N, C-alpha and C positions, 0 to 999 in steps of 0.2 A: 504494500500500500504506500501511498505518498503522505508526506507531512506537509500541511499548509501553514504558512506563516501569514497571519492576517494582521494588518496594521490600521485599525480604525483611526480616523482623524479627530474624533471627538467622542464624548461619553454616550451620546445618542446612538452613534453607529455601534459602539461597543455593546450596549444593551440589546440592540436589534440583532446583532450577530450571535450573541449568546442565546437569545430567544429562539432564533432559527435552528441553531445547532441542537438545543434541547428538544425542540419540536421534532426534529429528524432523528433524535436519539443518537447523535454523533458525540462520541467521547471527546472531550477536550480538557486541557489544563491551562491555567493562567499563570503568568509570571509578572511580577511587578517590574516595570522598567523605569529607571531613573533618567535624569537628563544626560547622564554619562553611561556609555555602554561598558565602561571599564571599572575595575575595582577602585574605590575611593582613595585608597592609599597610593595606588599607582598614579592616579590623576594628580594628586597633591604633589607627588615627587616630580612629575613632568612640569607642573606649573612652577615649582621652585627652580627647576633647571632653566626654564625660559626666563625667569626673573634674573638668574645668575648671568645669563648671556646678555640680557639688556643692560645689566649693571657692569658689564665688562669683566666679570669674574670667570675667565676662561683660560685655558692653557692651549698652546699650539705645539704640535709635535710634527716634525718633518717626516714625510713618508719613509725616507731612507733610514731614519732612526727607530722606526717601530720594531725592527727585528734585531737592533743592536743591543746586546745584553751586557756590554762592558760597563 
């Protein structure tokens, strides 16, 4: 069988879709979705990194020096 991913645009659509699936006896599950599709800790880490770049807190490594273990 196939899995359908439905993305209603508002609460009205969500309610209607759930009603239709229940009426047709279609099994479904719901998952809460936040504004971010990623783990909150990961998102915070990425935002801190972006702030560091904007503030100039970066380091530059020459490509030739990446494998230099001296």
